[in-house]
All heavy atoms as an XYZ file, in Angstrom:
843
protein
N      17.444     -7.819     13.428
C      15.999     -7.916     13.410
C      15.444     -7.515     14.764
O      16.089     -7.688     15.778
C      15.551     -9.339     13.108
C      15.782     -9.751     11.683
S      15.038    -11.332     11.315
C      16.067    -12.419     12.253
N      14.251     -6.997     14.755
C      13.567     -6.587     15.974
C      12.257     -7.367     16.078
O      11.604     -7.641     15.088
C      13.232     -5.101     15.913
C      14.412     -4.204     16.012
C      14.785     -3.917     17.444
O      13.901     -3.912     18.304
O      15.980     -3.717     17.690
N      11.856     -7.688     17.274
C      10.539     -8.271     17.490
C       9.761     -7.344     18.398
O      10.321     -6.471     19.053
C      10.635     -9.656     18.173
O      11.287     -9.484     19.422
C      11.374    -10.630     17.298
N       8.461     -7.542     18.442
C       7.638     -6.790     19.366
C       7.241     -5.400     18.921
O       6.620     -4.673     19.660
N       7.601     -4.996     17.738
C       7.196     -3.687     17.230
C       5.830     -3.810     16.564
O       5.527     -4.808     15.923
C       8.207     -3.148     16.223
C       9.574     -2.940     16.789
C       9.567     -1.745     17.706
N      10.901     -1.531     18.232
C      11.138     -0.931     19.364
N      10.164     -0.483     20.095
N      12.362     -0.763     19.784
N       5.024     -2.776     16.704
C       3.686     -2.766     16.108
C       3.646     -1.759     14.970
O       4.102     -0.634     15.116
C       2.631     -2.382     17.167
O       2.674     -3.339     18.218
C       1.242     -2.349     16.568
N       3.086     -2.183     13.850
C       2.869     -1.302     12.708
C       1.360     -1.173     12.525
O       0.653     -2.181     12.511
C       3.498     -1.875     11.442
C       3.253     -1.071     10.171
C       4.049      0.227     10.212
C       3.637     -1.869      8.952
N       0.857      0.058     12.427
C      -0.578      0.296     12.247
C      -0.805      0.816     10.839
O      -0.162      1.781     10.411
C      -1.111      1.299     13.285
C      -0.917      0.732     14.690
C      -2.577      1.620     13.023
C      -1.208      1.710     15.795
N      -1.700      0.164     10.118
C      -2.073      0.586      8.765
C      -3.512      1.072      8.817
O      -4.393      0.369      9.315
C      -1.920     -0.563      7.757
C      -0.452     -0.985      7.682
C      -2.440     -0.149      6.388
C      -0.175     -2.149      6.769
N      -3.729      2.302      8.320
C      -5.068      2.883      8.290
C      -5.446      3.185      6.848
O      -4.585      3.483      6.026
C      -5.102      4.165      9.104
C      -4.791      3.946     10.566
C      -4.719      5.238     11.354
O      -4.301      6.261     10.850
N      -5.145      5.169     12.605
N      -6.726      3.118      6.561
C      -7.184      3.414      5.209
C      -8.695      3.441      5.137
O      -9.398      3.417      6.150
N      -9.182      3.498      3.909
C     -10.619      3.503      3.649
C     -10.876      2.679      2.399
O      -9.990      2.516      1.555
C     -11.120      4.927      3.459
N     -12.094      2.168      2.279
C     -12.450      1.342      1.123
C     -13.945      1.431      0.849
O     -14.733      1.845      1.710
C     -12.044     -0.118      1.361
C     -12.676     -0.718      2.592
C     -13.882     -1.398      2.517
C     -12.074     -0.594      3.837
C     -14.470     -1.923      3.646
C     -12.655     -1.123      4.971
C     -13.852     -1.789      4.866
O     -14.447     -2.305      5.989
N     -14.317      1.054     -0.376
C     -15.706      0.950     -0.812
C     -15.847     -0.315     -1.637
O     -14.906     -0.720     -2.318
C     -16.093      2.118     -1.733
C     -16.166      3.455     -1.099
C     -16.574      4.478     -2.155
C     -16.563      5.878     -1.615
N     -17.006      6.848     -2.646
N     -17.004     -0.936     -1.574
C     -17.318     -2.091     -2.416
C     -18.510     -1.692     -3.267
O     -19.641     -1.652     -2.805
C     -17.610     -3.308     -1.550
C     -17.977     -4.572     -2.288
C     -17.388     -4.910     -3.505
C     -18.907     -5.458     -1.754
C     -17.716     -6.073     -4.158
C     -19.242     -6.632     -2.393
C     -18.647     -6.935     -3.597
O     -18.983     -8.100     -4.242
N     -18.238     -1.343     -4.530
C     -19.259     -0.813     -5.436
C     -19.474     -1.758     -6.611
O     -18.614     -2.565     -6.948
C     -18.825      0.545     -5.975
S     -18.551      1.796     -4.704
N     -20.603     -1.616     -7.258
C     -20.891     -2.428     -8.439
C     -20.450     -1.691     -9.701
O     -20.393     -0.467     -9.734
C     -22.375     -2.783     -8.518
C     -23.280     -1.597     -8.777
C     -23.655     -1.256    -10.056
C     -23.754     -0.832     -7.720
C     -24.491     -0.174    -10.295
C     -24.587      0.256     -7.947
C     -24.954      0.583     -9.235
N     -20.126     -2.467    -10.707
C     -19.767     -1.932    -12.024
C     -20.525     -2.733    -13.064
O     -20.137     -3.850    -13.411
C     -18.261     -2.035    -12.270
C     -17.454     -1.163    -11.364
N     -17.314      0.181    -11.585
C     -16.781     -1.435    -10.223
C     -16.573      0.698    -10.622
N     -16.242     -0.263     -9.779
N     -21.640     -2.191    -13.552
C     -22.405     -2.843    -14.608
C     -23.493     -3.774    -14.123
O     -24.531     -3.873    -14.739
N     -23.287     -4.481    -13.022
C     -24.281     -5.430    -12.533
C     -24.391     -5.302    -11.023
O     -23.446     -5.593    -10.305
C     -23.880     -6.870    -12.914
C     -24.855     -7.908    -12.435
C     -26.091     -8.038    -13.034
C     -24.531     -8.739    -11.384
C     -27.001     -8.987    -12.599
C     -25.427     -9.691    -10.924
C     -26.665     -9.823    -11.540
N     -25.547     -4.870    -10.554
C     -25.749     -4.678     -9.119
C     -26.279     -5.959     -8.497
O     -27.270     -6.522     -8.941
C     -26.732     -3.538     -8.874
C     -27.026     -3.312     -7.410
C     -26.011     -2.926     -6.539
C     -28.300     -3.496     -6.901
C     -26.264     -2.720     -5.199
C     -28.560     -3.287     -5.554
C     -27.538     -2.899     -4.712
O     -27.782     -2.702     -3.385
N     -25.595     -6.431     -7.491
C     -26.000     -7.637     -6.779
C     -25.875     -7.387     -5.283
O     -24.826     -7.630     -4.685
C     -25.111     -8.808     -7.208
O     -25.493     -9.971     -6.530
N     -26.941     -6.908     -4.646
C     -26.860     -6.535     -3.230
C     -26.564     -7.720     -2.304
O     -26.104     -7.530     -1.187
C     -28.237     -5.937     -2.934
C     -29.128     -6.501     -3.975
C     -28.270     -6.714     -5.184
N     -26.803     -8.936     -2.743
C     -26.556    -10.113     -1.907
C     -25.179    -10.729     -2.142
O     -24.897    -11.809     -1.655
C     -27.635    -11.170     -2.156
C     -28.996    -10.649     -1.753
O     -29.121     -9.889     -0.798
N     -30.012    -11.024     -2.498
N     -24.343    -10.053     -2.891
C     -23.012    -10.564     -3.218
C     -21.983     -9.959     -2.260
O     -21.240     -9.057     -2.608
C     -22.667    -10.224     -4.669
S     -21.144    -10.982     -5.224
N     -21.946    -10.466     -1.033
C     -21.026     -9.903     -0.045
C     -19.678    -10.620     -0.093
O     -19.549    -11.711     -0.632
C     -21.635     -9.984      1.355
O     -21.918    -11.319      1.687
N     -18.666     -9.952      0.490
C     -17.308    -10.490      0.482
C     -16.676    -10.364      1.870
O     -17.118     -9.560      2.690
C     -16.406     -9.762     -0.547
C     -16.324     -8.262     -0.234
C     -16.861    -10.022     -1.958
C     -15.320     -7.493     -1.078
N     -15.671    -11.169      2.114
C     -14.779    -11.000      3.258
C     -13.557    -10.267      2.733
O     -12.942    -10.707      1.760
C     -14.358    -12.340      3.857
C     -15.452    -13.123      4.494
N     -16.416    -12.563      5.301
C     -15.742    -14.441      4.459
C     -17.236    -13.495      5.733
N     -16.856    -14.647      5.220
N     -13.191     -9.155      3.348
C     -12.082     -8.321      2.905
C     -10.931     -8.428      3.902
O     -11.134     -8.258      5.101
C     -12.549     -6.862      2.797
C     -11.561     -5.845      2.268
C     -11.260     -6.105      0.788
C     -12.099     -4.440      2.451
N      -9.723     -8.714      3.404
C      -8.557     -8.911      4.272
C      -7.355     -8.128      3.779
O      -7.270     -7.765      2.606
C      -8.174    -10.391      4.310
O      -9.222    -11.174      4.797
N      -6.418     -7.879      4.694
C      -5.113     -7.290      4.383
C      -4.036     -8.298      4.713
O      -4.128     -8.987      5.730
C      -4.850     -6.055      5.240
C      -5.473     -4.742      4.864
C      -5.058     -3.680      5.880
C      -5.067     -4.303      3.482
N      -3.012     -8.373      3.863
C      -1.850     -9.213      4.159
C      -0.613     -8.326      4.087
O      -0.392     -7.618      3.108
C      -1.718    -10.354      3.166
C      -0.549    -11.252      3.495
C      -0.423    -12.401      2.527
C       0.798    -13.214      2.911
N       1.449    -13.794      1.770
N       0.156     -8.363      5.164
C       1.383     -7.576      5.240
C       2.441     -8.453      5.885
O       2.224     -8.996      6.970
C       1.165     -6.314      6.071
C       2.362     -5.428      6.149
C       2.783     -4.714      5.038
C       3.079     -5.331      7.308
C       3.899     -3.906      5.102
C       4.203     -4.520      7.389
C       4.608     -3.807      6.282
N       3.571     -8.601      5.223
C       4.569     -9.546      5.709
C       3.977    -10.940      5.617
O       3.438    -11.327      4.595
N       4.015    -11.650      6.709
C       3.447    -13.002      6.724
C       2.125    -13.062      7.470
O       1.570    -14.124      7.684
C       4.443    -13.971      7.362
C       5.685    -14.145      6.538
C       6.613    -15.160      7.148
C       7.843    -15.306      6.266
N       8.771    -16.296      6.784
N       1.613    -11.907      7.864
C       0.392    -11.860      8.666
C      -0.785    -11.382      7.836
O      -0.681    -10.438      7.053
C       0.600    -10.924      9.858
C      -0.488    -10.992     10.884
C      -0.177    -10.163     12.121
O       0.994     -9.836     12.358
O      -1.126     -9.833     12.834
N      -1.935    -12.049      8.011
C      -3.167    -11.669      7.317
C      -4.221    -11.332      8.360
O      -4.386    -12.072      9.337
C      -3.641    -12.830      6.442
C      -4.827    -12.509      5.577
C      -5.141    -13.679      4.666
C      -6.306    -13.375      3.771
N      -6.607    -14.483      2.862
N      -4.910    -10.192      8.185
C      -5.950     -9.782      9.128
C      -7.246     -9.499      8.377
O      -7.238     -8.963      7.272
C      -5.535     -8.527      9.944
C      -4.377     -8.829     10.849
C      -5.233     -7.354      9.054
N      -8.352     -9.871      8.987
C      -9.668     -9.614      8.424
C     -10.026     -8.153      8.672
O      -9.953     -7.669      9.800
C     -10.709    -10.529      9.068
C     -12.130    -10.425      8.544
C     -12.199    -10.865      7.075
C     -13.062    -11.269      9.386
N     -10.392     -7.447      7.617
C     -10.776     -6.037      7.726
C     -12.288     -5.918      7.872
O     -12.790     -5.137      8.670
C     -10.292     -5.236      6.492
C     -10.814     -3.813      6.503
C      -8.777     -5.245      6.413
N     -13.033     -6.692      7.086
C     -14.493     -6.594      7.100
C     -15.069     -7.962      6.729
O     -14.718     -8.522      5.703
C     -14.956     -5.546      6.087
C     -16.339     -5.049      6.317
N     -16.644     -3.719      6.336
C     -17.512     -5.691      6.534
C     -17.929     -3.559      6.540
N     -18.481     -4.747      6.670
N     -15.949     -8.464      7.563
C     -16.615     -9.738      7.309
C     -17.978     -9.479      6.681
O     -18.722     -8.611      7.137
C     -16.776    -10.489      8.631
O     -17.429    -11.701      8.419
N     -18.299    -10.218      5.636
C     -19.588    -10.108      4.938
C     -19.897     -8.673      4.525
O     -20.986     -8.149      4.764
C     -20.709    -10.697      5.779
N     -18.948     -8.033      3.885
C     -19.109     -6.660      3.384
C     -20.132     -6.629      2.252
O     -19.997     -7.340      1.259
C     -17.757     -6.133      2.876
C     -17.729     -4.800      2.141
C     -18.202     -3.676      3.058
C     -16.321     -4.513      1.641
N     -21.169     -5.828      2.421
C     -22.222     -5.721      1.410
C     -21.792     -4.784      0.277
O     -20.992     -3.877      0.476
C     -23.499     -5.190      2.053
N     -22.355     -5.006     -0.911
C     -22.078     -4.157     -2.069
C     -22.955     -2.909     -1.964
O     -23.952     -2.751     -2.657
C     -22.374     -4.911     -3.372
C     -21.924     -4.186     -4.619
S     -22.406     -5.003     -6.171
C     -21.419     -6.455     -6.155
N     -22.573     -1.995     -1.061
C     -23.396     -0.816     -0.807
C     -22.728      0.496     -1.225
O     -23.316      1.561     -1.107
C     -23.791     -0.749      0.666
C     -22.588     -0.714      1.603
O     -21.448     -0.523      1.125
O     -22.789     -0.897      2.809
N     -21.500      0.442     -1.672
C     -20.740      1.601     -2.148
C     -20.564      2.683     -1.079
O     -20.345      3.841     -1.389
C     -21.352      2.176     -3.420
S     -20.114      2.924     -4.500
N     -20.651      2.294      0.184
C     -20.383      3.220      1.286
C     -18.898      3.165      1.614
O     -18.262      2.132      1.470
C     -21.171      2.827      2.534
C     -22.660      2.988      2.398
C     -23.332      2.577      3.697
C     -24.836      2.610      3.574
N     -25.484      2.092      4.791
N     -18.376      4.299      2.090
C     -16.974      4.317      2.486
C     -16.845      3.859      3.939
O     -17.565      4.325      4.806
C     -16.381      5.709      2.332
C     -14.895      5.741      2.672
C     -14.241      7.065      2.367
O     -13.894      7.285      1.203
O     -14.091      7.862      3.315
N     -15.923      2.935      4.154
C     -15.613      2.433      5.485
C     -14.152      2.729      5.784
O     -13.304      2.625      4.907
C     -15.831      0.919      5.569
C     -17.265      0.500      5.356
C     -17.726      0.175      4.081
C     -18.158      0.437      6.416
C     -19.045     -0.212      3.875
C     -19.470      0.047      6.216
C     -19.906     -0.272      4.946
O     -21.207     -0.652      4.750
N     -13.865      3.071      7.019
C     -12.488      3.329      7.444
C     -12.025      2.165      8.306
O     -12.838      1.503      8.946
C     -12.398      4.635      8.214
C     -12.738      5.832      7.343
C     -12.634      7.112      8.119
C     -13.211      8.224      7.284
N     -12.397      9.138      6.719
N     -10.717      1.931      8.301
C     -10.174      0.870      9.126
C      -8.825      1.272      9.697
O      -8.152      2.164      9.196
C     -10.027     -0.444      8.342
C      -8.909     -0.412      7.331
C      -7.633     -0.837      7.676
C      -9.136      0.028      6.047
C      -6.604     -0.805      6.750
C      -8.124      0.066      5.115
C      -6.850     -0.352      5.466
N      -8.446      0.593     10.754
C      -7.133      0.719     11.368
C      -6.766     -0.678     11.850
O      -7.445     -1.236     12.710
C      -7.191      1.694     12.547
O      -5.924      1.789     13.152
N      -5.723     -1.251     11.287
C      -5.319     -2.609     11.632
C      -3.880     -2.615     12.110
O      -3.018     -1.953     11.542
C      -5.461     -3.557     10.436
C      -6.895     -3.839     10.069
C      -7.602     -4.586     11.178
C      -9.053     -4.820     10.880
N      -9.755     -5.506     11.941
N      -3.633     -3.371     13.152
C      -2.301     -3.477     13.744
C      -1.644     -4.780     13.329
O      -2.281     -5.831     13.308
C      -2.398     -3.459     15.271
O      -2.930     -2.247     15.703
N      -0.382     -4.679     13.016
C       0.439     -5.848     12.743
C       1.476     -5.867     13.861
O       2.360     -5.022     13.910
C       1.086     -5.740     11.360
C       0.085     -5.850     10.243
C      -0.619     -4.734      9.820
C      -0.166     -7.058      9.643
C      -1.548     -4.824      8.810
C      -1.105     -7.168      8.628
C      -1.795     -6.050      8.206
N       1.343     -6.825     14.774
C       2.143     -6.833     15.995
C       3.143     -7.978     16.029
O       2.953     -8.996     15.369
C       1.214     -6.950     17.206
C       0.236     -5.799     17.291
C      -0.726     -5.938     18.446
O      -0.439     -6.710     19.371
O      -1.761     -5.268     18.412
N       4.197     -7.761     16.806
C       5.186     -8.797     17.103
C       5.775     -9.462     15.863
O       5.964    -10.668     15.826
C       4.583     -9.864     18.019
C       4.176     -9.270     19.341
O       4.891     -8.435     19.891
N       3.035     -9.670     19.840
N       6.029     -8.677     14.857
C       6.628     -9.220     13.644
C       8.146     -9.067     13.705
O       8.668     -8.216     14.408
C       6.073     -8.506     12.408
C       4.591     -8.736     12.207
S       3.935     -7.899     10.756
C       4.772     -8.746      9.447
N       8.840     -9.890     12.960
C      10.286     -9.760     12.811
C      10.538     -8.773     11.680
O      10.207     -9.038     10.531
C      10.918    -11.113     12.471
C      10.805    -12.174     13.552
C      11.358    -13.494     13.020
C      11.573    -11.754     14.786
N      11.092     -7.623     12.006
C      11.305     -6.580     10.999
C      12.748     -6.607     10.516
O      13.681     -6.705     11.300
C      11.022     -5.200     11.584
C       9.626     -5.030     12.059
C       9.220     -4.893     13.344
C       8.443     -4.979     11.274
N       7.867     -4.757     13.417
C       7.363     -4.803     12.159
C       8.187     -5.078      9.908
C       6.052     -4.716     11.728
C       6.874     -4.987      9.489
C       5.833     -4.803     10.380
N      12.926     -6.485      9.251
C      14.233     -6.289      8.634
C      14.132     -5.053      7.760
O      13.070     -4.731      7.247
C      14.611     -7.476      7.741
C      14.831     -8.743      8.491
C      15.267     -9.822      7.551
N      15.311    -11.089      8.259
C      15.778    -12.187      7.741
N      16.226    -12.190      6.506
N      15.804    -13.293      8.433
N      15.245     -4.394      7.556
C      15.267     -3.205      6.698
C      15.028     -3.667      5.260
O      15.887     -4.320      4.651
C      16.622     -2.508      6.804
C      16.751     -1.310      5.909
C      18.139     -0.724      5.983
C      18.285      0.337      4.905
N      19.601      0.928      4.912
N      13.828     -3.380      4.742
C      13.485     -3.725      3.357
C      12.082     -3.239      3.033
O      11.383     -2.712      3.887
C      13.590     -5.223      3.107
C      12.551     -6.063      3.815
C      12.763     -7.544      3.476
N      11.748     -8.382      4.036
C      10.709     -8.858      3.361
N      10.545     -8.571      2.095
N       9.828     -9.638      3.950
N      11.670     -3.453      1.789
C      10.308     -3.150      1.360
C       9.413     -4.349      1.659
O       9.788     -5.491      1.399
C      10.258     -2.862     -0.140
C      10.847     -1.524     -0.481
O      10.734     -0.580      0.289
N      11.479     -1.423     -1.626
N       8.241     -4.067      2.200
C       7.236     -5.092      2.457
C       6.017     -4.776      1.592
O       5.552     -3.633      1.566
C       6.818     -5.091      3.927
C       7.880     -5.605      4.854
C       8.886     -4.759      5.312
C       7.884     -6.924      5.274
C       9.872     -5.220      6.172
C       8.866     -7.397      6.128
C       9.853     -6.546      6.572
O      10.833     -7.001      7.411
N       5.493     -5.768      0.919
C       4.320     -5.561      0.061
C       3.049     -5.704      0.889
O       2.965     -6.528      1.794
C       4.326     -6.556     -1.091
C       5.480     -6.305     -2.039
C       5.451     -7.227     -3.215
C       6.649     -6.890     -4.105
N       6.584     -7.552     -5.385
N       2.077     -4.876      0.544
C       0.768     -4.898      1.183
C      -0.242     -5.402      0.157
O      -0.304     -4.879     -0.960
C       0.381     -3.499      1.669
C      -0.997     -3.337      2.282
C      -1.096     -4.113      3.599
C      -1.305     -1.871      2.517
N      -0.994     -6.425      0.536
C      -1.990     -7.017     -0.359
C      -3.386     -6.858      0.227
O      -3.566     -6.933      1.447
C      -1.737     -8.516     -0.539
C      -0.460     -8.835     -1.256
C       0.733     -8.991     -0.566
C      -0.440     -8.984     -2.640
C       1.907     -9.293     -1.228
C       0.743     -9.283     -3.305
C       1.906     -9.442     -2.590
O       3.070     -9.728     -3.239
N      -4.359     -6.660     -0.650
C      -5.768     -6.706     -0.293
C      -6.322     -7.951     -0.958
O      -6.042     -8.221     -2.127
C      -6.525     -5.457     -0.794
C      -8.020     -5.641     -0.659
C      -6.074     -4.226     -0.039
N      -7.085     -8.715     -0.201
C      -7.721     -9.889     -0.797
C      -9.186     -9.924     -0.384
O      -9.573     -9.373      0.649
C      -7.009    -11.179     -0.394
O      -7.105    -11.401      0.986
N      -9.976    -10.562     -1.239
C     -11.386    -10.729     -0.913
C     -11.862    -12.096     -1.384
O     -11.313    -12.686     -2.305
C     -12.253     -9.614     -1.512
C     -12.269     -9.561     -3.019
C     -13.240    -10.250     -3.743
C     -11.328     -8.818     -3.720
C     -13.260    -10.196     -5.134
C     -11.344     -8.769     -5.098
C     -12.314     -9.456     -5.798
O     -12.328     -9.420     -7.170
N     -12.863    -12.589     -0.685
C     -13.461    -13.869     -1.011
C     -14.967    -13.692     -0.938
O     -15.485    -13.136      0.023
C     -12.997    -14.938     -0.029
C     -13.525    -16.317     -0.332
C     -12.738    -17.368      0.409
C     -13.239    -18.768      0.151
N     -13.371    -19.155     -1.222
N     -15.658    -14.169     -1.982
C     -17.116    -14.083     -2.000
C     -17.710    -15.007     -0.944
O     -17.217    -16.105     -0.712
C     -17.657    -14.433     -3.386
C     -17.334    -13.395     -4.400
N     -16.210    -13.436     -5.182
C     -17.980    -12.250     -4.737
C     -16.165    -12.384     -5.970
N     -17.228    -11.640     -5.718
N     -18.773    -14.534     -0.326
C     -19.447    -15.265      0.744
C     -20.716    -15.898      0.184
O     -21.397    -15.305     -0.649
C     -19.811    -14.290      1.895
C     -20.506    -15.028      3.033
C     -18.571    -13.577      2.394
N     -21.035    -17.062      0.668
C     -22.305    -17.741      0.337
C     -22.550    -17.894     -1.159
O     -23.626    -17.577     -1.657
C     -23.497    -16.999      0.975
C     -23.419    -16.975      2.482
O     -22.889    -17.932      3.060
O     -23.878    -15.988      3.079
N     -21.558    -18.372     -1.876
C     -21.756    -18.648     -3.297
C     -22.162    -20.101     -3.468
O     -21.813    -20.961     -2.652
C     -20.471    -18.370     -4.103
O     -19.420    -19.172     -3.571
C     -20.094    -16.909     -4.040
N     -22.899    -20.373     -4.523
C     -23.340    -21.737     -4.790
C     -22.187    -22.673     -5.093
O     -22.220    -23.853     -4.753
N     -21.168    -22.126     -5.736
C     -19.963    -22.909     -6.016
C     -18.785    -22.218     -5.347
O     -18.768    -20.994     -5.237
C     -19.715    -23.060     -7.534
C     -19.625    -21.684     -8.209
C     -20.784    -23.895     -8.197
C     -19.167    -21.739     -9.631
N     -17.816    -22.980     -4.869
C     -16.671    -22.335     -4.208
C     -15.837    -21.518     -5.192
O     -15.440    -22.016     -6.244
C     -15.867    -23.502     -3.638
C     -16.405    -24.730     -4.263
C     -17.735    -24.418     -4.865
N     -15.602    -20.268     -4.864
C     -14.795    -19.389     -5.703
C     -13.488    -19.092     -4.981
O     -13.481    -18.923     -3.761
C     -15.544    -18.081     -5.983
C     -16.844    -18.202     -6.758
C     -17.565    -16.862     -6.792
C     -16.572    -18.691     -8.173
N     -12.387    -19.004     -5.721
C     -11.103    -18.712     -5.068
C     -11.043    -17.266     -4.583
O     -11.731    -16.388     -5.105
C     -10.079    -18.961     -6.174
C     -10.833    -18.729     -7.441
C     -12.250    -19.166     -7.165
N     -10.218    -17.032     -3.591
C      -9.984    -15.669     -3.114
C      -9.187    -14.908     -4.171
O      -8.363    -15.486     -4.878
C      -9.227    -15.692     -1.794
N      -9.432    -13.620     -4.286
C      -8.722    -12.742     -5.202
C      -7.787    -11.876     -4.369
O      -8.205    -11.305     -3.366
C      -9.702    -11.835     -5.988
C     -10.796    -12.660     -6.666
C      -8.962    -10.946     -6.967
C     -10.310    -13.572     -7.760
N      -6.534    -11.757     -4.792
C      -5.553    -10.968     -4.050
C      -4.831    -10.020     -4.998
O      -4.456    -10.414     -6.105
C      -4.549    -11.903     -3.373
O      -3.617    -11.163     -2.629
N      -4.644     -8.786     -4.564
C      -3.961     -7.764     -5.359
C      -2.971     -7.002     -4.493
O      -3.286     -6.625     -3.357
C      -4.956     -6.739     -5.926
C      -6.016     -7.310     -6.806
C      -5.498     -7.528     -8.217
N      -6.552     -7.942     -9.097
C      -6.721     -9.173     -9.547
N      -5.885    -10.111     -9.187
N      -7.706     -9.477    -10.349
N      -1.789     -6.746     -5.046
C      -0.826     -5.894     -4.368
C      -1.302     -4.460     -4.493
O      -1.636     -4.002     -5.581
C       0.558     -6.029     -4.999
C       1.605     -5.173     -4.349
C       2.959     -5.252     -5.034
O       3.251     -6.239     -5.720
O       3.722     -4.276     -4.891
N      -1.351     -3.738     -3.374
C      -1.836     -2.356     -3.410
C      -0.781     -1.344     -3.005
O      -0.920     -0.159     -3.284
C      -3.097     -2.162     -2.540
C      -4.274     -2.913     -3.131
C      -2.852     -2.561     -1.108
N       0.277     -1.794     -2.327
C       1.288     -0.851     -1.885
C       2.549     -1.594     -1.462
O       2.546     -2.809     -1.310
C       0.757     -0.034     -0.707
O       1.674      0.963     -0.334
N       3.602     -0.811     -1.273
C       4.840     -1.306     -0.697
C       5.229     -0.353      0.413
O       5.128      0.855      0.253
C       5.944     -1.336     -1.758
C       6.460     -2.713     -2.034
C       7.552     -2.719     -3.075
O       8.688     -2.347     -2.754
O       7.252     -3.115     -4.205
N       5.640     -0.896      1.537
C       6.020     -0.076      2.685
C       7.472     -0.381      3.029
O       7.834     -1.551      3.210
C       5.104     -0.346      3.885
C       3.661     -0.002      3.521
C       5.564      0.439      5.106
C       2.644     -0.398      4.553
N       8.277      0.665      3.111
C       9.682      0.487      3.448
C       9.857      0.589      4.953
O       9.449      1.565      5.567
C      10.541      1.541      2.743
C      12.004      1.411      3.072
C      12.747      0.350      2.590
C      12.634      2.345      3.877
C      14.086      0.214      2.894
C      13.977      2.227      4.190
C      14.714      1.155      3.698
N      10.458     -0.427      5.544
C      10.772     -0.419      6.973
C      12.253     -0.084      7.094
O      13.110     -0.865      6.693
C      10.479     -1.796      7.617
C       9.019     -2.192      7.426
C      10.874     -1.773      9.091
C       8.004     -1.312      8.101
N      12.583      1.087      7.637
C      13.989      1.510      7.739
C      14.670      0.957      8.995
O      14.037      0.288      9.816
C      13.887      3.028      7.802
C      12.583      3.257      8.496
C      11.675      2.151      8.046
N      15.920      1.302      9.160
C      16.692      0.901     10.334
C      16.233      1.583     11.606
O      16.699      1.252     12.678
C      18.184      1.244     10.143
C      18.887      0.189      9.336
O      18.425     -0.965      9.324
O      19.895      0.512      8.708
N      15.300      2.522     11.516
C      14.874      3.274     12.684
C      14.341      2.362     13.790
O      14.460      2.646     14.960
C      13.824      4.343     12.305
C      13.591      5.293     13.479
C      12.522      3.710     11.881
C      12.822      6.529     13.110
N      13.790      1.207     13.400
C      13.266      0.280     14.404
C      14.379     -0.265     15.298
O      14.161     -0.599     16.431
C      12.506     -0.872     13.740
C      11.140     -0.470     13.280
C      10.910     -0.159     11.952
C      10.090     -0.383     14.171
C       9.663      0.228     11.529
C       8.844      0.003     13.756
C       8.620      0.307     12.433
N      15.598     -0.340     14.791
C      16.715     -0.834     15.587
C      17.114      0.157     16.682
O      17.632     -0.222     17.713
C      17.926     -1.123     14.693
C      17.732     -2.321     13.816
C      18.985     -2.603     13.030
C      18.801     -3.829     12.171
N      19.995     -4.164     11.409
N      16.861      1.436     16.434
C      17.279      2.460     17.396
C      16.180      2.813     18.400
O      16.433      3.553     19.333
C      17.736      3.736     16.670
O      16.634      4.231     15.899
C      18.925      3.446     15.763
N      14.984      2.345     18.197
C      13.864      2.673     19.098
C      13.830      1.681     20.244
O      13.406      0.554     20.089
C      12.545      2.645     18.321
C      12.447      3.681     17.233
S      10.959      3.512     16.251
C       9.717      3.976     17.425
N      14.291      2.080     21.388
C      14.266      1.215     22.586
C      13.852      2.021     23.781
O      14.085      3.130     23.920
C      15.627      0.591     22.818
C      15.928     -0.397     21.716
C      17.068     -1.311     22.171
N      17.442     -2.117     21.052
C      17.241     -3.407     20.988
N      16.664     -4.038     21.970
N      17.616     -4.090     19.956
């Protein structure tokens, strides 16, 4: 295992309506990779604009295997507490190359 290696994940996203437009229905958008969760966008409005991101996952213990990447969101300012929704969006294979990079 290696520690201290940084993995950077970049991407883009949109929060659009389907059937019912609610401009005040904002969400907190997060990424989970390995055991680390990072906030991508706080109070994201339903505006259907494309946003780009670059998030670093630092100082993780890497082993040669597939790691699942999850996107989760939680509604903000709802009258009743709603659970966060999480979906697997990708798998990333971490090879032995990290062992040879010194």
